[in-house]
Structure formats: structure tokens, C-alpha cells
N, CA, C and O of each residue as an XYZ file, in Angstrom:
760
protein
N     263.638     35.160    118.620
C     263.624     33.973    119.440
C     264.239     32.790    118.495
O     264.743     31.865    119.131
N     264.269     32.691    117.213
C     264.921     32.232    116.278
C     266.151     31.680    116.243
O     266.703     30.626    115.929
N     266.493     33.211    116.856
C     268.007     33.740    116.834
C     268.291     32.942    118.177
O     269.498     32.711    118.253
N     267.788     32.589    118.946
C     268.220     32.098    120.354
C     268.132     30.933    120.633
O     268.699     30.563    121.661
N     267.136     29.617    119.538
C     267.097     28.906    119.354
C     268.135     28.375    118.099
O     268.144     27.167    117.863
N     268.908     29.180    117.390
C     269.534     28.520    116.228
C     271.372     28.805    117.617
O     272.376     28.093    117.643
N     271.104     29.914    118.383
C     272.304     29.771    118.953
C     272.590     28.456    119.862
O     273.703     27.952    119.711
N     271.731     27.863    120.764
C     271.756     26.818    121.389
C     272.380     25.265    120.557
O     273.265     24.412    120.622
N     270.897     25.782    119.609
C     271.138     24.356    118.331
C     272.620     24.408    118.151
O     273.214     23.330    118.176
N     273.301     25.510    117.974
C     274.888     25.622    117.845
C     276.009     25.183    118.810
O     277.139     24.772    118.550
N     275.355     25.393    120.070
C     276.371     24.886    120.522
C     276.101     23.675    121.733
O     276.841     23.322    122.650
N     274.627     23.161    121.312
C     274.343     21.367    121.610
C     275.152     20.578    120.413
O     275.231     19.352    120.489
N     275.810     21.344    119.200
C     275.992     20.359    118.501
C     277.780     20.626    118.689
O     278.619     19.749    118.482
N     278.056     21.921    119.087
C     279.685     21.945    119.809
C     279.634     21.111    120.896
O     280.748     20.610    121.044
N     279.052     20.826    121.515
C     278.958     19.975    123.097
C     279.150     18.986    122.983
O     279.896     18.365    123.740
N     278.203     18.200    121.438
C     277.735     17.180    121.590
C     279.569     16.734    121.208
O     280.527     16.089    121.634
N     279.079     17.710    120.007
C     281.141     16.949    118.750
C     281.970     16.530    120.128
O     282.277     15.346    120.269
N     282.360     17.578    121.221
C     283.350     17.954    121.905
C     283.294     16.388    123.231
O     284.222     16.117    123.993
N     281.950     15.610    123.140
C     282.330     14.721    123.675
C     281.849     13.352    123.104
O     281.261     12.399    123.617
N     282.248     13.572    122.037
C     282.434     12.536    120.855
C     283.401     12.129    120.863
O     283.609     10.939    120.629
N     284.309     12.968    121.130
C     286.130     12.844    121.004
C     287.072     11.926    122.027
O     286.993     11.958    123.255
N     287.855     11.216    121.352
C     288.414     10.180    122.110
C     289.230     10.693    123.922
O     290.104     11.520    124.183
N     288.659     10.020    124.565
C     289.487     10.728    126.208
C     288.526     10.111    126.949
O     287.425      9.692    126.592
N     289.401     10.086    128.727
C     288.614      8.884    129.703
C     287.892      9.123    129.871
O     287.203      8.137    130.134
N     286.956     10.675    129.985
C     285.791     11.494    130.132
C     284.944     10.732    128.876
O     284.053      9.895    129.018
N     285.283     11.068    128.080
C     283.984     10.444    126.753
C     283.604      8.986    126.966
O     282.416      8.667    127.011
N     284.867      7.830    127.136
C     285.118      6.602    127.516
C     283.941      6.143    128.508
O     283.261      5.177    128.163
N     283.686      6.750    129.654
C     283.329      6.926    130.536
C     281.303      6.986    130.664
O     280.404      6.287    131.132
N     281.459      8.343    129.882
C     280.180      8.825    129.259
C     279.337      7.633    128.395
O     278.150      7.330    128.520
N     280.689      6.868    127.172
C     279.929      5.654    126.500
C     279.208      4.659    126.970
O     278.088      4.229    126.692
N     280.497      4.184    128.167
C     280.178      3.486    129.192
C     278.426      3.402    129.644
O     277.607      2.535    129.337
N     278.187      5.023    130.723
C     277.125      4.794    130.905
C     275.877      4.790    129.494
O     274.918      4.020    129.432
N     276.273      6.000    128.336
C     275.344      5.866    128.018
C     274.993      4.752    127.610
O     273.769      4.630    127.591
N     275.943      3.278    127.039
C     275.309      2.060    126.190
C     274.665      1.431    127.277
O     273.797      0.628    126.936
N     274.954      1.654    129.239
C     274.007      1.007    129.773
C     272.666      1.350    129.962
O     271.700      0.625    130.199
N     272.785      3.114    129.759
C     271.070      3.525    130.705
C     270.426      4.027    128.981
O     269.237      4.334    129.069
N     270.763      4.103    128.096
C     270.468      4.230    126.883
C     270.192      5.498    127.193
O     268.968      5.576    127.095
N     270.572      6.425    127.476
C     270.464      8.396    127.557
C     271.577      8.383    126.946
O     272.444      7.515    127.046
N     271.609      9.649    126.077
C     272.653     10.855    124.619
C     273.574     10.693    126.017
O     273.101     10.522    127.141
N     275.069     10.792    125.664
C     276.139     11.390    126.861
C     275.880     12.978    126.157
O     276.568     13.893    126.609
N     275.480     13.100    125.715
C     275.114     15.406    125.455
C     273.932     15.448    126.788
O     274.003     16.437    127.517
N     272.913     14.444    127.089
C     272.036     14.473    128.328
C     273.081     14.216    129.688
O     273.112     15.143    130.498
N     273.764     13.246    129.916
C     274.419     13.234    130.756
C     275.194     14.662    131.504
O     275.147     15.310    132.549
N     275.977     14.632    130.070
C     276.675     15.639    130.337
C     276.381     16.874    131.144
O     276.862     17.346    132.174
N     274.866     17.443    129.834
C     273.543     18.401    130.599
C     273.327     18.697    131.566
O     273.287     19.780    132.151
N     272.990     16.648    132.088
C     272.591     16.794    133.677
C     273.901     17.134    134.631
O     273.736     17.770    135.672
N     274.963     16.764    134.300
C     275.739     16.540    135.551
C     276.619     18.351    135.327
O     277.486     18.480    136.191
N     276.544     19.234    134.666
C     275.990     20.507    134.217
C     275.357     21.150    135.518
O     275.923     21.883    136.329
N     274.226     20.763    135.522
C     272.922     21.036    136.173
C     273.227     20.931    137.225
O     273.072     21.886    137.986
N     273.822     19.639    137.706
C     273.506     18.834    139.173
C     275.134     19.856    139.718
O     275.426     19.944    140.911
N     275.832     20.390    138.822
C     277.322     20.724    139.164
C     276.348     22.177    139.466
O     276.339     22.318    140.689
N     275.850     22.861    139.062
C     275.725     24.042    139.679
C     274.778     24.772    141.063
O     275.070     25.587    141.938
N     273.333     23.879    140.660
C     272.654     22.874    141.724
C     273.619     22.763    142.436
O     274.141     23.864    142.264
N     274.412     22.100    143.296
C     275.185     22.186    144.116
C     276.365     23.126    144.129
O     277.294     22.789    144.863
N     276.525     24.544    143.263
C     277.613     25.095    143.828
C     276.529     26.418    144.749
O     277.018     27.306    145.448
N     274.730     26.188    144.458
C     274.187     26.656    144.690
C     274.298     26.721    146.333
O     274.635     27.638    147.081
N     273.819     25.192    146.616
C     273.027     25.202    148.244
C     274.058     23.762    149.063
O     274.098     23.605    150.283
N     275.201     22.376    147.500
C     276.150     22.211    148.370
C     276.957     22.334    149.739
O     277.300     23.404    150.241
N     277.196     21.104    150.247
C     277.755     21.365    151.397
C     279.434     21.614    150.640
O     279.202     21.718    149.435
N     280.867     21.736    150.853
C     281.880     21.848    150.230
C     282.258     22.492    148.561
O     283.030     22.191    147.650
N     281.126     23.618    148.843
C     280.690     24.694    147.045
C     282.363     25.137    147.005
O     283.193     25.143    146.095
N     282.398     25.363    147.912
C     283.723     26.190    147.972
C     285.341     25.492    147.255
O     286.189     25.886    146.454
N     285.145     24.457    147.967
C     286.020     23.649    147.155
C     285.393     23.233    146.066
O     285.824     23.902    145.127
N     284.425     22.309    145.629
C     284.481     21.824    144.655
C     284.622     22.958    143.119
O     285.080     22.760    141.993
N     284.134     23.867    143.623
C     284.953     25.136    142.719
C     285.787     25.355    143.045
O     285.499     26.524    142.787
N     286.884     25.437    143.498
C     288.708     25.826    143.410
C     288.805     24.335    142.824
O     289.556     24.670    141.908
N     288.667     23.153    142.649
C     289.290     22.117    143.000
C     289.018     22.543    141.336
O     290.083     22.716    140.744
N     287.397     22.804    140.212
C     287.459     22.608    138.791
C     287.782     23.554    138.801
O     286.885     24.143    138.197
N     288.823     24.582    139.197
C     289.269     25.686    138.809
C     290.686     25.335    137.999
O     291.180     25.794    136.969
N     291.111     24.303    138.948
C     292.276     24.137    139.077
C     292.842     22.699    138.156
O     293.916     22.500    137.587
N     291.635     21.852    138.296
C     291.997     20.383    138.026
C     292.029     20.736    136.800
O     293.090     20.184    136.508
N     291.705     21.211    135.882
C     291.193     20.802    134.261
C     292.572     22.099    133.572
O     292.940     21.929    132.410
N     293.122     23.145    134.300
C     294.168     24.339    133.944
C     295.286     23.460    134.113
O     296.206     23.199    133.339
N     295.069     23.104    135.120
C     296.910     22.239    135.724
C     297.181     20.762    134.400
O     297.832     20.735    133.355
N     296.940     20.464    134.599
C     296.125     18.541    133.422
C     296.578     19.838    132.409
O     297.790     19.836    132.194
N     295.986     20.709    131.889
C     296.288     20.936    130.433
C     297.507     21.363    130.331
O     298.232     21.064    129.382
N     298.064     22.538    131.861
C     299.325     23.391    131.839
C     300.331     22.226    131.525
O     301.124     22.399    130.599
N     300.359     20.566    132.527
C     301.331     19.892    132.219
C     300.787     19.583    130.626
O     301.743     19.231    129.936
N     299.604     19.620    129.923
C     299.644     19.239    128.956
C     300.911     20.094    127.403
O     301.464     19.710    126.372
N     300.788     21.224    128.121
C     301.157     22.512    127.103
C     302.758     22.303    127.911
O     303.355     23.170    127.274
N     303.439     21.938    128.530
C     304.470     22.441    128.816
C     305.257     20.499    127.764
O     306.291     20.146    127.196
N     304.522     20.175    127.955
C     305.341     18.128    127.535
C     305.046     18.370    125.353
O     305.473     17.561    124.530
N     304.286     19.602    125.018
C     303.800     19.779    123.513
C     305.258     20.350    122.916
O     306.294     20.052    123.510
N     305.289     21.220    121.660
C     307.001     21.752    121.312
C     306.080     22.708    121.069
O     306.733     23.750    121.121
N     304.201     23.171    120.677
C     303.849     24.694    120.353
C     303.785     25.021    122.113
O     303.525     24.512    123.203
N     304.355     26.604    121.256
C     304.677     27.820    122.172
C     303.116     28.663    123.144
O     303.011     29.327    124.175
N     302.076     28.104    122.004
C     301.079     29.123    121.841
C     299.903     28.810    123.009
O     299.389     29.696    123.692
N     299.614     27.530    123.094
C     299.870     26.952    124.577
C     300.495     26.943    125.403
O     299.836     26.023    125.888
N     301.294     27.118    126.185
C     302.052     27.833    126.315
C     301.699     29.170    127.697
O     301.624     29.295    128.919
N     301.571     29.960    126.371
C     301.741     31.156    126.342
C     299.186     31.290    127.052
O     298.654     32.133    127.774
N     298.955     30.842    126.791
C     297.688     30.386    126.232
C     297.723     30.097    129.137
O     296.969     30.729    129.877
N     298.668     29.184    129.565
C     297.520     29.023    130.251
C     298.744     29.489    131.218
O     298.667     29.197    132.412
N     299.891     30.220    130.724
C     300.214     30.610    131.741
C     299.236     32.009    132.107
O     299.105     32.409    133.264
N     298.500     32.753    130.771
C     297.699     33.891    130.994
C     296.668     33.076    132.241
O     296.283     33.668    133.249
N     296.429     32.047    132.020
C     295.339     31.940    132.635
C     295.721     31.770    134.240
O     294.752     31.901    134.987
N     297.005     31.496    134.881
C     297.689     31.159    135.972
C     297.710     32.675    136.044
O     296.843     33.030    136.841
N     298.236     33.509    135.624
C     298.472     34.779    136.231
C     297.278     35.447    136.613
O     297.462     36.337    137.443
N     295.535     35.183    136.063
C     294.780     35.900    136.364
C     294.000     34.516    137.557
O     293.128     35.098    138.203
N     294.022     33.966    137.713
C     293.851     33.022    138.669
C     294.613     33.215    140.003
O     294.129     32.815    141.062
N     295.426     33.634    139.957
C     296.253     34.024    141.114
C     295.923     35.641    141.030
O     296.602     36.101    141.947
N     295.347     36.549    140.506
C     295.404     37.900    140.568
C     294.324     38.239    141.324
O     294.239     39.174    142.120
N     292.902     36.836    140.821
C     292.037     37.066    140.909
C     291.851     36.358    143.013
O     291.172     36.901    143.885
N     292.621     35.228    143.147
C     292.894     34.563    144.293
C     292.919     35.335    145.375
O     292.204     35.194    146.368
N     294.527     36.950    145.030
C     294.852     37.691    145.474
C     293.456     38.216    146.118
O     293.002     37.759    147.168
N     292.602     39.620    145.065
C     291.811     40.032    145.453
C     290.413     39.388    145.986
O     289.517     40.050    146.510
N     290.373     37.589    145.699
C     289.353     37.530    146.445
C     290.187     37.289    148.216
O     289.505     37.482    149.223
N     291.240     36.987    148.291
C     291.834     36.452    149.652
C     291.382     37.742    150.386
O     290.875     37.369    151.444
N     291.332     39.394    150.273
C     291.565     40.319    151.096
C     289.505     40.236    150.642
O     288.719     40.167    151.587
N     289.063     40.254    149.436
C     287.714     39.961    149.718
C     286.647     39.830    150.870
O     285.834     40.589    151.397
N     287.122     38.189    151.051
C     287.011     37.575    151.258
C     285.634     37.730    151.473
O     284.703     37.203    150.864
N     285.610     38.774    152.723
C     284.461     39.025    154.165
C     283.458     39.924    153.716
O     282.514     40.227    154.445
N     283.570     40.283    152.791
C     282.217     41.043    151.401
C     281.812     39.834    150.266
O     280.917     40.196    149.501
N     282.389     38.301    150.012
C     282.445     37.812    148.962
C     281.277     37.053    149.699
O     280.207     36.699    149.204
N     281.743     36.870    151.065
C     281.069     35.976    151.495
C     279.148     35.806    151.433
O     278.359     34.865    151.521
N     279.011     37.764    151.172
C     277.221     38.073    151.340
C     276.733     38.247    149.600
O     276.222     39.247    149.096
N     276.978     37.318    149.112
C     277.182     37.240    147.548
C     276.178     35.853    147.579
O     276.568     34.855    148.186
N     274.819     35.868    146.859
C     274.090     35.154    146.855
C     274.736     34.415    145.457
O     274.816     34.957    144.355
N     275.234     32.843    145.847
C     275.283     32.136    144.198
C     277.092     32.736    143.935
O     277.799     32.524    142.950
N     277.401     33.436    145.069
C     279.251     33.099    144.968
C     280.072     31.953    144.624
O     281.076     32.088    143.924
N     279.735     30.955    145.033
C     280.563     29.988    144.190
C     279.940     29.448    142.858
O     280.599     28.767    142.073
N     279.249     29.630    142.747
C     277.884     29.006    141.218
C     279.354     30.521    140.063
O     280.310     30.369    139.303
N     278.760     31.488    140.540
C     279.525     32.644    139.935
C     281.204     32.224    139.828
O     281.563     31.437    138.952
N     281.766     32.563    140.380
C     282.660     31.942    140.575
C     283.348     30.915    139.679
O     283.872     31.456    138.705
N     283.441     30.099    139.707
C     283.191     28.719    138.619
C     282.741     28.995    137.202
O     283.047     28.107    136.406
N     282.094     30.009    136.723
C     281.756     30.153    136.032
C     281.916     30.856    135.312
O     281.718     30.881    134.097
N     282.783     32.355    136.857
C     284.842     33.589    135.494
C     285.226     32.310    135.816
O     285.453     31.944    134.663
N     285.591     30.896    136.800
C     286.538     29.998    136.159
C     286.455     29.636    134.814
O     287.409     29.513    134.045
N     285.276     29.472    134.565
C     284.759     28.582    132.853
C     285.540     29.238    132.194
O     286.602     28.939    131.648
N     284.619     30.737    132.300
C     285.153     31.513    131.136
C     287.078     31.845    130.947
O     287.811     31.782    129.960
N     287.208     32.016    131.654
C     288.872     32.277    131.820
C     289.485     31.414    131.313
O     290.429     31.727    130.588
N     289.045     29.568    131.594
C     290.004     28.346    130.974
C     289.619     28.319    129.246
O     290.459     28.182    128.357
N     287.881     28.516    129.008
C     287.775     27.915    127.663
C     288.297     28.648    126.484
O     288.515     29.835    126.243
N     288.446     27.331    125.711
C     288.966     27.484    124.098
C     288.123     27.472    123.493
O     287.315     26.696    122.982
N     288.614     29.536    123.660
C     286.866     30.014    122.093
C     288.232     31.470    122.038
O     289.260     31.628    122.696
N     287.616     32.259    120.983
C     287.860     33.687    120.699
C     287.215     34.394    122.114
O     287.266     35.618    122.239
N     286.857     33.887    122.734
C     286.290     35.206    124.002
C     286.294     34.263    125.159
O     285.366     33.670    125.708
N     288.071     34.284    125.475
C     288.388     33.189    126.241
C     289.043     34.639    127.660
O     289.763     35.544    127.236
N     288.777     34.617    128.715
C     288.105     35.125    130.212
C     289.695     35.925    130.821
O     289.715     37.088    131.225
N     290.668     35.215    130.779
C     291.824     34.830    130.508
C     292.681     36.031    130.232
O     293.346     36.743    130.985
N     292.451     36.056    128.778
C     293.289     36.234    127.719
C     292.714     38.041    128.165
O     293.280     38.948    128.776
N     291.291     37.925    127.476
C     290.348     39.528    128.224
C     291.644     40.159    129.354
O     292.768     40.639    129.203
N     290.874     39.882    130.356
C     291.366     40.033    131.411
C     292.777     40.624    131.806
O     293.142     41.665    132.353
N     293.471     39.406    131.246
C     295.197     40.268    131.104
C     295.324     41.102    130.031
O     296.548     41.228    129.990
N     294.933     41.686    129.230
C     294.893     42.026    127.952
C     294.225     43.936    128.387
O     294.736     44.988    128.003
N     293.250     43.795    129.083
C     292.007     44.915    129.676
C     293.351     45.614    131.154
O     293.679     46.798    131.068
N     293.654     45.170    131.753
C     294.094     45.558    133.365
C     295.382     44.353    133.921
O     296.095     44.640    134.883
N     295.473     43.588    133.492
C     296.477     43.402    134.290
C     297.900     43.823    133.469
O     298.563     44.598    134.157
N     298.589     43.475    132.050
C     299.003     43.611    131.662
C     299.412     45.474    131.352
O     300.484     46.053    131.530
N     298.613     45.801    131.045
C     298.993     47.250    131.596
C     299.291     47.863    132.540
O     300.023     48.847    132.425
N     298.689     47.355    134.045
C     298.937     48.136    135.010
C     300.850     47.369    135.358
O     301.637     47.999    136.064
N     301.225     46.040    134.725
C     302.571     45.363    135.574
C     303.433     46.635    134.211
O     304.345     47.412    134.492
N     302.887     46.503    133.035
C     303.947     47.302    132.348
C     304.344     48.543    132.523
O     305.556     48.757    132.486
N     303.476     49.580    132.739
C     302.890     50.701    133.403
C     304.749     50.834    134.800
O     305.677     51.632    134.938
N     304.275     49.402    135.511
C     304.754     49.834    136.610
C     305.861     48.716    137.106
O     305.855     48.344    138.280
N     306.908     48.148    136.055
C     307.293     46.919    135.699
C     309.076     47.442    136.442
O     309.859     46.828    137.167
N     309.117     48.549    135.942
C     310.554     49.159    136.505
C     310.592     49.477    137.947
O     311.705     49.430    138.470
N     309.674     49.762    138.618
C     308.841     50.024    139.717
C     309.584     48.306    140.972
O     310.415     48.189    141.873
N     308.420     47.172    140.071
C     308.293     46.028    140.642
C     309.583     45.791    140.933
O     309.768     45.467    142.106
N     310.803     45.862    140.052
C     311.770     44.807    139.658
C     313.341     45.351    140.497
O     314.303     44.710    140.921
N     312.966     47.044    140.467
C     313.463     47.473    141.432
C     313.504     47.269    143.102
O     314.382     47.636    143.883
N     312.197     46.525    143.385
C     311.324     46.369    144.807
C     311.338     44.970    144.957
O     310.812     44.380    145.901
N     312.248     44.171    143.557
C     312.694     42.648    144.304
C     313.876     42.428    143.882
O     314.528     41.397    143.723
N     314.084     43.534    143.715
C     316.040     43.456    143.569
C     316.039     44.025    144.962
O     316.905     43.388    145.561
N     315.317     45.201    146.051
C     315.587     45.049    147.107
C     316.136     43.869    148.142
O     317.140     43.492    148.746
N     314.372     43.487    147.840
C     313.720     42.844    148.807
C     314.715     40.742    148.275
O     314.161     39.689    148.591
N     315.640     40.775    147.764
C     316.614     39.387    147.317
C     317.503     39.991    147.615
O     318.473     39.291    147.324
N     317.804     40.813    147.997
C     319.862     41.773    148.182
C     318.746     41.246    150.329
O     318.775     40.163    150.914
N     318.213     42.200    150.650
C     317.744     41.524    151.538
C     318.496     40.467    152.241
O     319.554     40.288    152.845
N     316.751     39.473    151.625
C     316.680     37.973    151.557
C     318.277     37.401    152.371
O     318.566     36.770    153.388
N     319.183     38.193    150.991
C     320.444     37.491    150.747
C     321.154     37.754    152.231
O     321.550     36.794    152.892
N     321.278     39.024    152.672
C     321.972     39.492    153.164
C     321.696     39.203    155.371
O     322.330     39.357    156.415
N     320.256     38.699    154.861
C     319.571     38.245    155.669
C     319.740     36.736    156.080
O     318.948     36.262    156.895
N     320.535     36.124    155.656
C     320.248     34.267    155.736
C     321.912     34.642    155.561
O     322.582     33.656    155.866
N     322.942     36.078    155.055
C     324.565     35.583    155.798
C     324.686     35.720    157.501
O     325.193     35.134    158.457
N     323.951     36.776    157.224
C     323.394     37.104    158.642
C     323.302     36.056    159.860
O     324.017     36.072    160.862
N     321.918     34.824    159.468
C     321.581     33.659    160.080
C     322.585     32.812    160.149
O     322.954     32.346    161.227
N     323.228     32.469    158.830
C     323.542     31.521    158.702
C     325.441     31.591    159.554
O     326.142     30.588    159.683
N     325.844     32.971    159.980
C     327.149     33.312    160.732
C     325.986     33.127    162.326
O     326.470     32.431    163.219
N     324.874     33.603    162.534
C     324.657     33.576    164.114
C     324.963     32.105    164.337
O     325.996     31.736    164.896
N     323.965     31.221    163.850
C     323.854     29.801    163.424
C     324.846     29.017    164.223
O     324.956     28.231    165.164
N     325.862     30.039    162.817
C     327.604     28.584    163.497
C     328.109     29.252    164.532
O     328.466     28.512    165.450
N     328.267     30.408    164.708
C     328.859     30.667    165.884
C     328.051     30.158    167.474
O     328.712     29.581    168.337
N     326.305     30.535    167.697
C     325.633     29.659    167.814
C     326.615     28.163    168.621
O     326.856     27.929    169.805
N     326.957     27.443    167.421
C     326.878     26.042    167.854
C     328.230     25.691    168.073
O     328.521     24.679    168.711
N     329.391     26.730    167.414
C     330.581     26.606    167.923
C     330.910     27.406    169.768
O     332.032     27.633    170.221
N     329.861     27.618    170.337
C     330.051     28.311    171.484
C     329.597     27.198    172.516
O     329.939     27.081    173.693
N     328.265     25.979    171.363
C     328.204     25.779    172.756
C     328.808     24.385    172.323
O     328.241     23.598    173.081
N     329.561     23.737    171.598
C     331.122     23.088    171.626
C     331.790     23.014    172.408
O     332.117     22.060    173.115
N     332.376     25.033    172.357
C     333.024     24.933    173.897
C     332.698     24.935    174.895
O     333.701     24.815    175.599
N     331.416     25.035    175.762
C     331.429     24.795    176.352
C     331.172     23.925    176.933
O     331.398     23.902    178.143
């Protein structure tokens, strides 16, 4: 039991340190903290609890979950593109590959996922795990264990299929242009 309370205190300390970094969100927390007298740690925990409850019973939980799973990663991706480091680019590219694979699976399994209790809360926790900046980052785990081996195994076949698709699209575009040009010329002759 002492180990659990020690872990909770460690996480509270990390969260409190994070909440004291200088950014727009912590500026808002500073203002609220000064006006209410409630510590920003408790404000953040209250916000997380509210979002968790809302994801279980709130209207628009799907939108909120998808918004949270997109907003911060999109912002962090833009920052990564603008930075000189390569590691942050790789991290966020990995997140988007996992996010895309998950969205594809979710699209086809949607009829079954609807019946899972607390689905939007679970999905939000999953997406948070995929974006958390730590050694147990979910997107890196899923990518290295599942996606990467599959893609490497079938990369040749996928490249061949994509090349065939590209050639077919180019032929269709050329043929469509010819047909459209001929129809235009015929309409002007009449």
C-alpha cells in the first residue's frame, strides 16, 4: 500500500511540475488559482475528472474524445516540424500512423464498439497513452510491435499495388482529359 501512495505522490509531483511550466494553459491556471485560491494541481485534477465523467455520460462525447486526440498532437506536430530535431518528428509521425490505423479499425468495427460501455472514455485514455511523452508511450509500443512488422513484411506487395494504382489513375486521367476535350470540341462545332 505504501508503494501505491508513493507512486501517487510521484505522479502528483510530476503533474504539479508540469502545471508550473510557462505556457498559455498554465497562464490560465495561474489566473484561476489567484482568483479562487484553489491550487492549480487540484484545478487540473478537477478538469480531468470532469472530462472523464463527461466522456461517460455527456452529449457529444465522441466529438470531445476525437477533439482531444487530435488537438494537442496536431499542435505538437507543427512544433516538431518547425524544430531542428528529428526525434520529435519521428515521435509525432509514429503517433499519426497509429492514430490512422486505429481510426481505420474503428471505422469498420463501429457497429460493435457502440455497445462497449465507457467506449469514449476508454478511447480517450488510449489516445492519451499514445501521445504521453514517456518511455511507455503507446504509439511507439503499438508501432514497433504490430504495425512495423506487418508493413515491413508486405512492403514490396504494397509498393507494387500502389504503383499499379498510380499508373491506372494516370491512364484514367489522360483518357478523361481526351474525352472532355473531344466533347468540348464537338460542342463548339455544333
